[in-house]
C-alpha positions in Angstrom: 75.7 95.7 82.9 73.6 93.8 85.3 71.7 95.7 87.9 73.6 97.5 90.7 72.2 95.6 94.2 73.3 96.0 97.1 73.4 93.0 98.8 75.2 93.1 102.4 77.3 96.4 104.1 79.4 95.9 107.2 81.5 98.4 109.2 85.0 97.1 109.6 86.2 100.1 112.0 85.5 103.3 112.7 87.3 106.5 113.9 85.5 109.6 114.9 83.7 110.1 112.0 85.8 108.0 109.5 84.8 105.0 108.7 86.1 101.5 106.8 82.9 99.8 105.2 82.7 96.1 103.1 80.0 96.1 100.3 78.6 93.1 98.6 77.0 93.9 95.3 74.6 91.7 93.4 76.2 90.7 90.2 79.9 91.9 88.7 81.1 95.4 88.8 85.0 95.3 88.0 85.5 98.8 89.1 83.9 98.4 92.6 85.8 96.1 93.9 87.0 91.9 93.8 84.6 89.5 91.9 83.2 86.1 93.4 81.0 83.2 93.1 78.8 83.9 96.3 75.6 82.4 97.5 73.2 84.9 94.9 75.9 83.9 92.2 78.6 86.6 90.6 79.0 89.0 93.7 81.5 91.8 94.1 83.5 92.7 97.2 84.2 96.6 97.5 86.1 98.0 100.5 86.0 102.0 100.9 86.5 104.7 103.7 83.1 107.1 104.0 82.6 110.1 106.3 80.1 110.2 108.6 77.8 113.6 109.2 78.3 114.4 112.7 77.2 116.7 115.1 78.4 120.0 114.2 79.4 122.0 117.8 78.9 126.2 117.4 82.1 128.3 117.6 82.1 131.3 120.0 84.0 134.3 118.9 86.6 135.8 121.5 86.5 138.8 119.4 82.9 140.1 120.1 
């Protein structure tokens, strides 16, 4: 298996803390996505969702 190296990563869309990203991996990684012939030879294109940690706000307890 070839070394796993990310060539690029782009944010396709974002709604609140949820992002849809596209990554280009160097080499063949069939479990990650679609295999293409790119600028660096064989590359794998992966699209996935991820949650970006954001700021948290304190919650006030009205019972106190």
